[in-house]
Residue frames relative to the residue before (quaternion, step in Angstrom):
aa qw qx qy qz dx dy dz
M 1.0000 0.0000 0.0000 0.0000 0.00 0.00 0.00
E 0.4361 -0.6888 0.4757 0.3303 3.77 -0.73 1.07
K 0.5941 -0.5651 0.4984 0.2818 3.45 -1.31 1.05
S 0.6224 0.5574 -0.4069 0.3692 3.77 0.87 -0.75
I 0.6369 0.5341 -0.3563 0.4268 3.57 0.92 -0.52
I 0.6623 0.4861 -0.3112 0.4779 3.46 0.96 -0.77
S 0.6413 0.5203 -0.3072 0.4729 3.58 1.04 -0.85
H 0.6881 0.4988 -0.2999 0.4333 3.61 0.92 -0.89
I 0.6211 0.4913 -0.3577 0.4949 3.62 1.19 -0.49
S 0.6690 0.5509 -0.2908 0.4055 3.44 1.04 -0.81
E 0.6385 0.5180 -0.2730 0.4995 3.32 1.24 -0.79
K 0.7394 0.3999 -0.2512 0.4798 3.67 0.68 -1.02
A 0.7264 0.3627 -0.2903 0.5065 3.76 0.98 -0.35
N 0.3903 -0.7446 0.4794 0.2517 3.64 1.24 0.10
I 0.5778 0.5416 -0.4439 0.4193 3.54 0.67 0.96
P 0.6526 -0.5020 0.3823 0.4196 3.74 -1.01 0.52
Q 0.5616 -0.5618 0.4965 0.3499 3.49 -1.26 0.68
E 0.5937 0.5748 -0.3757 0.4195 3.67 1.01 -0.94
D 0.6509 0.5077 -0.3277 0.4596 3.78 1.00 -0.91
V 0.6167 0.5588 -0.3476 0.4320 3.60 1.03 -0.95
L 0.6644 0.5055 -0.2997 0.4618 3.63 0.89 -1.06
T 0.6331 0.5195 -0.3482 0.4561 3.71 1.00 -0.90
R 0.6658 0.5267 -0.3145 0.4247 3.57 0.85 -1.01
I 0.6203 0.5534 -0.2946 0.4713 3.62 1.20 -0.94
N 0.6754 0.5098 -0.2747 0.4566 3.49 0.87 -0.89
D 0.6806 0.5274 -0.2722 0.4296 3.41 1.09 -0.92
K 0.6078 0.5478 -0.3046 0.4875 3.43 1.37 -0.92
M 0.5888 0.5808 -0.3091 0.4696 3.61 1.00 -0.98
N 0.6712 0.4761 -0.2639 0.5031 3.58 0.83 -1.08
E 0.6628 0.5098 -0.3334 0.4356 3.70 0.81 -0.87
F 0.7211 0.3978 -0.2157 0.5246 3.55 1.10 -0.65
S 0.4238 -0.7636 0.4187 0.2492 3.55 1.22 0.36
G 0.7331 -0.4512 0.2437 0.4467 3.45 1.03 1.04
L 0.5584 0.6401 -0.3739 0.3723 3.63 1.23 -0.08
V 0.6650 0.3622 -0.2536 0.6019 3.53 1.38 0.14
S 0.4721 -0.6851 0.4769 0.2835 3.48 -1.01 0.99
E 0.6715 -0.4511 0.3785 0.4498 3.57 -1.37 0.02
E 0.7085 0.4841 -0.2695 0.4371 3.49 0.95 -0.85
G 0.5988 0.5664 -0.2989 0.4809 3.42 1.20 -0.74
A 0.6790 0.4779 -0.3014 0.4688 3.54 1.03 -0.90
A 0.5624 0.5632 -0.3659 0.4823 3.62 1.22 -0.56
Y 0.6839 0.4543 -0.3300 0.4658 3.66 0.79 -0.79
L 0.5887 0.5774 -0.3408 0.4515 3.53 1.07 -0.56
I 0.6831 0.4922 -0.2472 0.4796 3.45 0.98 -1.15
A 0.6573 0.4990 -0.3008 0.4780 3.62 0.95 -0.73
K 0.6289 0.5147 -0.3347 0.4770 3.60 1.04 -0.59
E 0.6882 0.4817 -0.3164 0.4407 3.48 0.91 -0.78
M 0.7156 0.4597 -0.2062 0.4838 3.44 1.17 -0.65
G 0.4476 -0.7353 0.3720 0.3472 3.52 1.50 0.12
V 0.4370 0.6699 -0.4989 0.3337 3.61 1.15 0.70
D 0.3170 -0.7610 0.5369 0.1791 3.47 -0.93 0.84
L 0.1472 -0.8495 0.5038 0.0524 3.54 -0.53 1.16
N 0.3503 0.7724 -0.4647 0.2545 3.53 1.43 0.23
T 0.5805 0.5634 -0.3944 0.4360 3.61 1.00 -0.40
E 0.6692 0.4788 -0.3163 0.4722 3.52 1.15 -0.75
T 0.6372 0.5377 -0.3492 0.4278 3.64 0.96 -0.74
Q 0.5525 0.5955 -0.4091 0.4156 3.66 1.10 -0.37
K 0.7164 0.5140 -0.2814 0.3786 3.53 0.96 -0.76
K 0.8267 0.0277 -0.0637 0.5584 3.60 1.07 -0.21
D 0.6067 -0.5513 0.4118 0.3980 3.60 -1.25 0.26
L 0.3305 -0.7243 0.5660 0.2140 3.49 -1.05 0.67
K 0.4689 -0.6016 0.5803 0.2854 3.46 -1.44 0.26
I 0.6321 -0.5552 0.3985 0.3652 3.68 -0.98 0.73
E 0.6738 0.5272 -0.2920 0.4276 3.65 0.87 -1.05
N 0.7666 0.4017 -0.2231 0.4485 3.55 1.16 -0.49
I 0.4095 0.6709 -0.4517 0.4221 3.46 1.43 0.56
V 0.0308 0.7610 -0.6469 0.0373 3.67 -0.80 1.05
S 0.6722 -0.5128 0.3643 0.3904 3.44 -1.37 0.48
G 0.7902 0.3764 -0.2591 0.4083 3.54 -1.25 0.67
M 0.4488 0.6751 -0.4416 0.3845 3.61 1.37 0.20
R 0.1574 -0.7243 0.6660 0.0839 3.52 -1.22 0.64
S 0.8382 0.1719 -0.1651 0.4905 3.55 -1.34 0.56
V 0.2091 0.7669 -0.5607 0.2320 3.56 0.97 1.05
S 0.0313 -0.7752 0.6308 0.0133 3.56 -1.01 1.03
I 0.0084 0.7988 -0.5983 0.0617 3.57 -0.91 0.92
K 0.1959 -0.6883 0.6693 0.1999 3.35 -1.48 0.18
A 0.1203 0.8158 -0.5470 0.1442 3.57 -0.70 1.22
G 0.4242 -0.6638 0.5523 0.2729 3.49 -1.38 0.32
I 0.4138 -0.6976 0.5215 0.2649 3.60 -1.08 0.47
V 0.2720 -0.7843 0.5533 0.0685 3.31 -0.45 1.55
E 0.8182 -0.0556 0.1056 0.5624 3.72 0.75 -0.86
I 0.2260 -0.7104 0.6596 0.0960 3.48 -1.26 0.67
T 0.1448 -0.8132 0.5365 0.1728 3.63 -0.55 0.74
Q 0.7020 -0.4832 0.3285 0.4072 3.52 -1.25 0.23
L 0.4889 -0.6221 0.5052 0.3446 3.66 -1.09 0.70
N 0.2150 -0.7819 0.5834 0.0454 3.45 -1.07 0.93
N 0.0903 -0.8059 0.5740 0.1132 3.69 -0.30 1.04
F 0.0668 0.7840 -0.6168 -0.0206 3.64 -1.18 0.41
N 0.5372 -0.6357 0.4752 0.2855 3.42 -1.38 0.45
K 0.2874 -0.7608 0.5505 0.1883 3.58 -0.81 0.92
S 0.6701 -0.5056 0.3486 0.4168 3.58 -1.28 0.30
D 0.7102 0.4512 -0.3025 0.4477 3.52 1.09 -0.52
G 0.6659 -0.5370 0.3175 0.4092 3.52 1.21 0.32
S 0.6001 0.5309 -0.3845 0.4585 3.73 1.22 -0.30
I 0.4835 -0.6589 0.5002 0.2862 3.55 -1.42 0.25
G 0.2932 -0.7728 0.5527 0.1060 3.45 -0.89 1.13
R 0.1304 -0.7962 0.5764 0.1296 3.57 -1.23 0.28
V 0.0140 0.7821 -0.6230 -0.0065 3.58 -0.94 0.64
Q 0.0319 0.7858 -0.6142 0.0651 3.55 -1.12 0.85
N 0.1510 -0.8226 0.5315 0.1345 3.68 -0.76 0.60
L 0.2203 -0.7116 0.6476 0.1606 3.53 -1.35 0.61
I 0.1983 -0.6962 0.6640 0.1871 3.59 -1.15 0.67
L 0.1451 -0.7899 0.5945 0.0398 3.45 -0.79 1.30
G 0.0400 -0.8283 0.5577 0.0370 3.62 -1.11 0.54
D 0.0330 -0.7174 0.6847 0.1239 3.58 -1.20 0.22
E 0.7807 -0.3821 0.2361 0.4345 3.56 -1.33 -0.35
T 0.6696 0.4950 -0.3079 0.4602 3.59 1.32 -0.13
G 0.8108 -0.2144 0.1700 0.5175 3.56 0.91 -0.39
T 0.4191 -0.7031 0.4978 0.2866 3.62 -1.23 -0.21
I 0.0422 -0.7885 0.6135 0.0130 3.63 -1.16 0.36
R 0.4131 -0.7100 0.5176 0.2393 3.48 -1.22 0.84
M 0.1076 -0.7475 0.6476 0.1016 3.47 -1.25 0.61
S 0.2532 -0.7922 0.5415 0.1224 3.58 -0.69 1.04
L 0.1155 -0.7711 0.6197 0.0894 3.60 -0.94 0.77
W 0.1514 -0.8222 0.5476 0.0345 3.55 -0.89 0.99
D 0.8529 0.0352 -0.0662 0.5167 3.58 -0.93 0.85
D 0.8462 0.0722 0.0007 0.5280 3.61 -0.71 -1.32
Q 0.5957 0.5991 -0.3751 0.3814 3.54 0.99 -0.74
T 0.5629 0.6128 -0.3860 0.3983 3.77 1.13 -0.56
E 0.5655 0.6093 -0.4196 0.3646 3.58 1.09 -0.49
L 0.5207 0.6437 -0.4210 0.3704 3.57 1.26 -0.38
I 0.6315 0.5499 -0.3808 0.3923 3.59 1.20 -0.57
T 0.5275 0.6035 -0.4119 0.4333 3.75 1.20 -0.13
K 0.7270 0.4485 -0.2307 0.4660 3.55 1.17 -0.59
I 0.7871 0.2975 -0.1263 0.5254 3.64 1.35 -0.12
K 0.1147 -0.8181 0.5555 0.0945 3.55 -0.93 0.36
K 0.6727 -0.4631 0.3668 0.4455 3.59 -1.25 0.15
G 0.7257 0.4083 -0.2847 0.4750 3.50 -0.89 1.05
D 0.5837 0.5942 -0.3571 0.4227 3.42 1.31 -0.55
S 0.2429 -0.7132 0.6169 0.2272 3.62 -1.28 0.16
I 0.1447 -0.8091 0.5693 -0.0173 3.57 -1.05 1.05
E 0.2512 -0.7081 0.6301 0.1961 3.55 -1.31 0.27
I 0.0818 -0.7842 0.6134 0.0457 3.49 -0.78 0.97
K 0.0588 -0.7882 0.6125 0.0077 3.59 -0.90 0.81
N 0.8661 0.1250 -0.1031 0.4729 3.64 -1.06 0.86
A 0.2817 0.7312 -0.5420 0.3036 3.41 0.96 1.15
Y 0.1690 -0.7620 0.5683 0.2605 3.65 -1.04 -0.42
S 0.3083 -0.7563 0.5458 0.1871 3.51 -1.26 0.36
K 0.0802 0.7860 -0.6117 0.0398 3.42 -1.23 0.63
D 0.5536 -0.5909 0.4466 0.3807 3.65 -1.17 0.45
N 0.3417 -0.7195 0.5671 0.2097 3.46 -1.16 0.81
N 0.6967 -0.4901 0.3252 0.4107 3.62 -1.16 0.13
R 0.6009 0.4981 -0.3651 0.5075 3.60 1.38 0.39
G 0.5114 -0.6388 0.4148 0.3979 3.63 1.38 -0.06
L 0.5596 0.6012 -0.4029 0.4039 3.54 1.17 0.34
V 0.4103 -0.6856 0.4966 0.3390 3.70 -0.91 0.43
E 0.0196 -0.7753 0.6313 -0.0046 3.57 -1.02 0.77
L 0.4503 -0.6298 0.5587 0.2973 3.60 -1.46 0.32
R 0.1403 -0.7044 0.6926 0.0663 3.53 -1.36 0.69
L 0.3790 -0.6571 0.6081 0.2341 3.48 -1.38 0.52
G 0.2232 -0.7645 0.5963 0.1009 3.47 -1.05 0.94
K 0.7323 -0.3937 0.3281 0.4483 3.63 -1.29 -0.04
K 0.7987 0.3101 -0.1944 0.4776 3.55 0.88 -0.65
T 0.4332 0.7097 -0.4644 0.3048 3.60 1.31 0.27
I 0.1613 -0.7678 0.6157 0.0726 3.46 -1.12 0.89
V 0.0875 -0.7706 0.6313 0.0041 3.50 -1.06 1.03
K 0.0688 0.7982 -0.5882 0.1099 3.47 -0.86 1.08
S 0.4719 -0.7004 0.4420 0.3025 3.61 -1.17 0.73
L 0.3125 -0.7238 0.5942 0.1591 3.41 -1.15 0.69
L 0.0683 -0.8158 0.5716 -0.0550 3.55 0.55 1.48
G 0.8509 0.1882 -0.1392 0.4704 3.56 -0.91 1.05
N 0.7282 0.3438 -0.2019 0.5575 3.43 1.35 0.09
P 0.0502 -0.8665 0.4965 0.0083 3.55 0.77 1.02
V 0.2590 -0.7208 0.6042 0.2199 3.62 -1.11 0.61
K 0.5036 -0.6431 0.5107 0.2683 3.37 -1.17 0.99
V 0.2319 -0.8122 0.5353 -0.0015 3.51 -0.75 1.21
I 0.5279 -0.6582 0.4593 0.2778 3.58 -0.82 0.86
A 0.6999 0.4478 -0.2516 0.4964 3.59 0.89 -1.06
Q 0.7214 0.4328 -0.2810 0.4618 3.67 0.99 -0.50
T 0.6799 0.4543 -0.3100 0.4851 3.63 1.09 -0.35
G 0.4476 -0.6832 0.4626 0.3447 3.59 1.19 -0.45
V 0.4509 0.6688 -0.4512 0.3818 3.58 1.32 0.23
V 0.2011 -0.7918 0.5467 0.1838 3.72 -0.79 0.67
Q 0.5874 -0.6392 0.3686 0.3325 3.39 -1.08 0.56
N 0.7839 0.1243 -0.0466 0.6065 3.50 1.03 -0.87
T 0.5585 -0.5449 0.5156 0.3541 3.58 -1.29 0.44
R 0.4943 -0.6725 0.4641 0.2966 3.51 -0.88 0.83
T 0.2435 -0.7995 0.5483 0.0298 3.56 -0.77 1.14
P 0.4582 -0.6331 0.5378 0.3162 3.52 -1.12 0.99
I 0.6004 -0.5894 0.3890 0.3752 3.57 -1.07 0.75
F 0.6637 0.5613 -0.3216 0.3755 3.59 0.84 -0.79
L 0.6618 0.4773 -0.2713 0.5105 3.49 1.48 -0.20
V 0.4679 0.6168 -0.4567 0.4382 3.52 1.29 0.07
K 0.1574 0.8341 -0.4896 0.1993 3.61 -0.07 1.31
Q 0.7493 0.3794 -0.2470 0.4833 3.62 1.12 -0.29
D 0.5034 -0.6594 0.4947 0.2589 3.50 -1.18 0.84
G 0.8293 0.2872 -0.1211 0.4638 3.62 -1.10 0.56
V 0.6002 0.5496 -0.3556 0.4596 3.59 1.32 0.49
K 0.4506 -0.6666 0.5168 0.2926 3.50 -1.04 0.95
Y 0.0152 0.7788 -0.6270 -0.0082 3.74 -0.92 0.83
E 0.2311 -0.6934 0.6641 0.1574 3.33 -1.51 0.35
I 0.0556 0.7899 -0.6100 0.0308 3.62 -0.69 1.03
E 0.1962 -0.7345 0.6373 0.1258 3.51 -1.32 0.10
G 0.3358 0.7148 -0.5793 0.2020 3.62 -0.88 0.88
T 0.6339 -0.5315 0.4633 0.3178 3.46 -1.65 -0.36
V 0.4127 -0.7035 0.5267 0.2396 3.52 -0.91 0.89
L 0.1444 -0.8350 0.5294 0.0407 3.46 -0.25 1.31
Q 0.7982 0.0389 -0.0112 0.6010 3.68 1.02 -0.83
W 0.0644 -0.7431 0.6595 0.0933 3.48 -1.37 0.27
F 0.2260 -0.7604 0.6057 0.0623 3.39 -1.28 0.76
T 0.1214 -0.8340 0.5379 0.0182 3.57 -0.54 1.38
K 0.4253 0.7181 -0.4673 0.2917 3.56 1.34 0.05
N 0.8118 0.0469 -0.1020 0.5731 3.59 -0.71 1.02
A 0.1683 0.8351 -0.4933 0.1759 3.60 1.00 0.86
F 0.7286 0.3900 -0.1900 0.5300 3.47 1.24 -0.77
F 0.0982 0.7615 -0.6397 0.0360 3.69 -0.90 0.89
Y 0.3617 -0.7126 0.5807 0.1556 3.38 -1.50 0.65
V 0.1232 -0.7709 0.6214 0.0663 3.51 -1.29 0.76
C 0.6610 -0.4838 0.4469 0.3596 3.50 -1.42 0.33
P 0.3972 -0.7216 0.5077 0.2525 3.83 -0.62 0.64
T 0.6808 0.4605 -0.2994 0.4846 3.53 1.26 -0.38
C 0.8247 0.2664 -0.0752 0.4932 3.58 0.65 -1.12
N 0.3362 -0.7757 0.4544 0.2806 3.60 1.48 -0.13
K 0.4771 0.6616 -0.4482 0.3658 3.66 1.04 0.71
R 0.6078 -0.5614 0.4104 0.3832 3.59 -1.01 0.61
V 0.2801 -0.7747 0.5575 0.1029 3.54 -1.01 0.96
T 0.3700 -0.6660 0.5636 0.3191 3.62 -1.13 0.15
S 0.3228 -0.7375 0.5773 0.1364 3.41 -1.07 1.08
H 0.1312 -0.7583 0.6385 0.0130 3.55 -1.31 0.83
E 0.7045 -0.4374 0.3483 0.4371 3.65 -1.21 0.17
G 0.8330 0.2582 -0.2026 0.4453 3.46 -1.07 0.79
N 0.5708 -0.6404 0.3403 0.3850 3.38 1.30 0.78
V 0.4332 0.6844 -0.4713 0.3489 3.60 0.98 0.89
Y 0.1523 -0.8142 0.5603 -0.0036 3.57 -0.71 1.14
T 0.0670 -0.8074 0.5838 0.0530 3.52 -0.92 0.79
C 0.2210 -0.7436 0.6121 0.1535 3.64 -1.04 0.71
E 0.5839 -0.5806 0.4344 0.3651 3.63 -1.04 0.80
E 0.7573 0.3846 -0.1996 0.4886 3.61 0.82 -1.02
H 0.8480 0.2304 -0.1255 0.4605 3.71 0.70 -0.77
G 0.5361 -0.6805 0.3819 0.3220 3.55 1.29 0.42
E 0.7862 -0.2275 0.1942 0.5407 3.69 -1.04 -0.64
V 0.0294 0.8127 -0.5764 0.0798 3.46 -0.97 1.18
T 0.4291 -0.5925 0.5593 0.3898 3.53 -1.30 0.12
A 0.2608 -0.8244 0.4819 0.1418 3.59 -0.32 1.15
I 0.3393 -0.7183 0.5590 0.2375 3.59 -1.22 0.37
K 0.2929 -0.8033 0.4879 0.1758 3.48 -0.71 0.99
H 0.1252 -0.7981 0.5894 -0.0014 3.49 -0.91 1.05
M 0.3156 -0.7300 0.5712 0.2031 3.68 -1.27 0.14
V 0.0242 -0.7543 0.6545 0.0452 3.43 -1.37 0.68
I 0.1127 -0.7852 0.6088 0.0115 3.68 -0.76 0.91
S 0.1306 -0.7604 0.6290 0.0955 3.62 -0.84 0.95
T 0.0494 -0.8029 0.5939 0.0149 3.56 -0.97 0.74
I 0.3081 -0.6700 0.6244 0.2574 3.57 -1.34 0.23
I 0.0534 -0.7897 0.6112 -0.0017 3.43 -0.94 1.09
D 0.1549 -0.8039 0.5742 0.0090 3.43 -0.88 1.11
D 0.1492 -0.8104 0.5597 0.0882 3.65 -1.06 0.84
G 0.6836 -0.4819 0.2920 0.4639 3.53 1.42 0.08
S 0.6776 0.4552 -0.2131 0.5369 3.38 1.35 -0.81
A 0.7304 -0.1958 0.1738 0.6308 3.60 1.15 -0.93
S 0.3534 -0.6743 0.5976 0.2515 3.49 -1.40 -0.06
I 0.0830 -0.7635 0.6404 0.0038 3.51 -1.44 0.53
R 0.4980 -0.6156 0.5527 0.2600 3.48 -1.31 0.70
C 0.0491 -0.7845 0.6177 -0.0238 3.59 -0.81 1.09
V 0.2137 -0.8125 0.5420 0.0215 3.59 -0.69 1.13
F 0.1060 -0.7988 0.5919 0.0173 3.58 -0.60 1.29
F 0.0977 -0.8239 0.5566 0.0436 3.55 -0.64 1.02
R 0.8770 0.1102 -0.0577 0.4640 3.64 -1.18 0.48
D 0.8649 -0.0463 0.0490 0.4975 3.51 -0.66 -1.14
I 0.5585 0.5375 -0.3995 0.4895 3.50 1.32 -0.30
A 0.6992 0.4360 -0.3235 0.4652 3.61 0.81 -0.60
T 0.6085 0.4818 -0.4113 0.4780 3.64 1.09 -0.31
K 0.5814 0.5378 -0.3837 0.4749 3.66 1.10 -0.52
L 0.5867 0.5900 -0.3504 0.4300 3.64 0.97 -0.80
I 0.7495 0.3787 -0.1705 0.5156 3.55 0.63 -1.37
G 0.4357 -0.7071 0.4778 0.2863 3.76 0.86 -0.38
T 0.8034 0.2474 -0.1447 0.5219 3.61 1.02 0.22
E 0.3569 -0.7310 0.5366 0.2242 3.62 -1.26 0.65
N 0.6209 0.6009 -0.2956 0.4075 3.49 1.34 -0.49
I 0.4121 0.6916 -0.5059 0.3095 3.56 0.52 1.26
N 0.2025 -0.8554 0.4730 0.0604 3.51 -0.44 1.27
N 0.8100 0.1143 0.0163 0.5749 3.48 1.22 -0.74
Y 0.6984 -0.5060 0.3218 0.3906 3.45 -1.42 0.10
E 0.5970 0.5730 -0.3589 0.4318 3.55 1.21 -0.61
E 0.5893 0.5796 -0.2968 0.4782 3.53 1.04 -0.86
L 0.7322 0.4473 -0.2318 0.4583 3.47 0.85 -1.16
D 0.6140 0.5102 -0.3369 0.4993 3.71 0.98 -0.66
G 0.6592 0.5055 -0.3489 0.4338 3.63 0.97 -0.60
L 0.6676 0.4887 -0.3239 0.4588 3.54 1.08 -0.07
S 0.3043 0.7872 -0.4795 0.2405 3.65 1.42 0.25
G 0.6722 0.5552 -0.2852 0.3982 3.58 1.03 -0.83
T 0.6790 0.4739 -0.2769 0.4875 3.47 1.24 -0.49
V 0.6802 0.4963 -0.2672 0.4687 3.49 1.35 -0.33
L 0.6947 0.4932 -0.2207 0.4747 3.50 0.98 -1.16
G 0.7553 0.3116 -0.2586 0.5153 3.55 -0.81 1.00
K 0.5333 0.6167 -0.4468 0.3683 3.64 1.06 -0.21
Y 0.2683 -0.7444 0.5927 0.1503 3.56 -1.18 0.84
I 0.0549 0.8675 -0.4851 0.0955 3.57 -0.22 1.19
N 0.3000 -0.6944 0.6053 0.2477 3.52 -1.17 0.33
V 0.2218 -0.8365 0.5002 -0.0307 3.40 -0.92 1.34
K 0.0043 0.7971 -0.6016 -0.0508 3.68 -0.59 0.63
G 0.1662 0.8045 -0.5346 0.1985 3.55 -0.64 1.17
R 0.4324 -0.6322 0.5606 0.3146 3.66 -1.29 0.03
S 0.4441 -0.6870 0.5260 0.2327 3.49 -0.95 0.96
K 0.0287 0.7780 -0.6272 0.0232 3.58 -1.17 0.77
Y 0.3978 -0.7225 0.5066 0.2511 3.49 -1.01 0.97
N 0.1840 -0.7963 0.5675 0.0996 3.58 -0.72 1.11
T 0.3565 -0.7861 0.4699 0.1845 3.47 -0.36 1.35
F 0.5717 0.5958 -0.3717 0.4243 3.66 1.08 -0.54
F 0.7883 0.2746 -0.1455 0.5310 3.56 0.84 -1.06
N 0.3401 -0.7673 0.4808 0.2537 3.64 1.30 0.09
A 0.6523 0.4438 -0.3496 0.5053 3.54 0.85 1.11
L 0.5699 -0.5718 0.4756 0.3494 3.55 -1.36 0.27
E 0.0074 0.7595 -0.6504 -0.0100 3.44 -1.24 0.67
L 0.3970 -0.7092 0.5342 0.2327 3.55 -1.27 0.49
I 0.2692 -0.6900 0.6595 0.1288 3.56 -1.05 1.16
V 0.3340 -0.7933 0.4909 0.1349 3.59 -0.41 1.41
E 0.1927 -0.7758 0.5902 0.1126 3.42 -0.95 0.95
D 0.7615 -0.1217 0.0460 0.6350 3.55 1.37 -0.56
F 0.0256 -0.7825 0.6215 0.0263 3.46 -1.36 0.24
S 0.1209 -0.7859 0.6000 0.0880 3.42 -1.29 0.40
E 0.4844 -0.6581 0.4845 0.3123 3.58 -1.07 0.51
V 0.3027 -0.7728 0.5362 0.1534 3.66 -0.97 0.92
N 0.3213 -0.7222 0.5625 0.2425 3.54 -0.75 0.71
V 0.2255 -0.8375 0.4672 0.1720 3.53 -0.09 1.19
S 0.5478 0.5755 -0.4159 0.4424 3.64 1.04 -0.37
E 0.6875 0.4818 -0.2758 0.4681 3.54 0.90 -1.06
K 0.6262 0.5103 -0.3560 0.4699 3.64 1.08 -0.72
L 0.6499 0.4904 -0.3521 0.4618 3.69 0.81 -0.82
K 0.6330 0.5436 -0.3553 0.4214 3.51 0.91 -0.92
N 0.6788 0.4845 -0.3067 0.4587 3.60 0.86 -0.96
M 0.6528 0.5169 -0.3379 0.4387 3.61 0.89 -0.66
V 0.6645 0.5220 -0.2924 0.4478 3.47 1.07 -0.64
E 0.5791 0.5676 -0.2863 0.5104 3.49 1.40 -0.71
V 0.7149 0.4667 -0.2570 0.4528 3.52 0.92 -0.94
N 0.6408 0.4885 -0.2928 0.5148 3.52 1.19 -0.63
């Protein structure tokens, strides 16, 4: 980590640099090594009200060091995935567009949302390309996950002939797989593996404002209102909660939107009856899950907000275990 970041925090917070280093080390210990030194520095700066954006302008960040609230974020990343274009009706009667990129480097992945005219970027890039992004900003989405957004001064350019090593392409994982009974801290990225024992489809469908992407209030006659934009033509999304068990403990894992669609294996679900009919394809799955822990006040327990998952071939896993032993 650059000394300039430490000195910047020290100067703005009016504390010795040694104290800054101590706080950074304490933060890394708090997160059991699942946050980098630089990531811990950004968290400390955020807690102390210190703006590090002047520092981020000087160099590219790694994805693992991006936290919510950053401005002037610059990264080099590979395009891991491009989601389908989603058209929606805006409150003024015009048609809106939204599309997402999943970006990755050797430290992790992050979603970048493209809105309306920004989606034209997709015509110039493809999955597997590497790009450089300058002057983007980061924020929490309505799933509590950090994502990148493009601002008016954001520049995106191709890195032809200079590919970025990407976690999803190399098979390298960001975090070592953790037994569920050791998932004990809020706001930490974990990787777990286990069997889907239960799923909960009550209130699986929710509606958001097509302009600000926040949840809307429903009324009779399929009328929806947004606090900020009034009556809108809402977009329907899906959320599915599951209980996953690995033999050491169990934990609630929450799958939102395209991740929920991936879990059930289809986008063509119109009602709860159709959704419940898919229980046999979901329950009993043995999956590897990557997500961020979040404290659920209703259940008084930690849960994982799923960022991605993959099915595990149990037979192949057992075969490998036997060969190792």
